[in-house]
N, C-alpha and C positions, 0 to 999 in steps of 0.2 A: 665721386660717390660718397655718401655719408652712411656710416653704419650706426645702428642703434646701440649706444653704449650700454644699454640695459638688457641687451639680448643675453640669453642663457648660452653659455659655452661649457665645454668640458676641458679640464686641464688634468693631465696625469703627471704624477711626480714619483720618481723612483730614487730614493736616497741609497747610496752605496758607501757606507762608512768603511774605510779601509782599516779594519781592525779584525782581530781573531774572532771575537764573539759579537756578531752584528745585531743580534736580536734585541738586546736591551736598548741599543741606540736607535734602531728602527722603531721600536715601540714608543720611544720618547718623541720621535718625529711624528708618528701617527697620532699620539696624544695631542700634540700641538695643533694638528689638523682638526681633530675632534673638538677641541676647545674653541676653535675659530667660529664654529656655528654653521659652516658651509655644509651642504649635502655632500657626502663622500661614500665611497665603497672601497674597501681594502681588497685587493686581489693578490694572487700569489707572487706577482712580480712588480706591482706598482699600485698606487692608490689613485683612484680617479675622483675628481671633485667636480661639482656642478655649481655654476653661478655666473657672476659678472667677471669678465676677464681681469680687470685691474685687481679686484679683490683676490681672485684665485692665484694670480702671480705673486701677490704679497704673501699669501698663505704658503705657497710653495717655497718662497724664500725663507719664511719662518721655519718651515720643516727642515730645510737645509741647515740653517744656523742652529737648530735644536740638536743636531748631531754633534756639533762642537760642544754645546752646553753639556751633553751627555758623556763627553770624554773622548770623542774621536779627534785625532790630530789631522786627519785628511779625509775628505769626503768628495765623492763624485755624485752629482745629482743630474738626472735626466728629466727634462720637462717636455711634455707634448701638449699641443693645443688642438682641440677639435672644435671647429667653428662652422657656422652656416649663416647665411645672410638673415634668415628668419630665426636663428637660434637653434640649439640642439640639446637634447637631454640624454642622460644615461639610459632612461627607460626606452626612448626611441631606438637606441642602438642595440640594447641587449634584452629588452623585455621579453621578446619571443623565445629566448633561450632559457629563461628561468623556469625552474620546476613548478608545475601547476599553472602555468599561464598559457 
């Protein structure tokens, strides 16, 4: 079976810098995601991105490495991939739960 490499998938990334004050480091990682140009939504536990799988994996890696750039000496990063043969979007998954929709 061949999958369309251009299908839209979701990748969530949760960076866990093992430092006392995590917020400045997490903010740096989120900034890297924002600068990548991919669609993303920050949640209370992780950031979910939308796009092509290879690009999102690359952005997740950049967010992980950004934690070191921001001063962390140790980081645990959790990555989840949500995929469907025809693609999947953030809106398809959570649109009905948003206020006003």
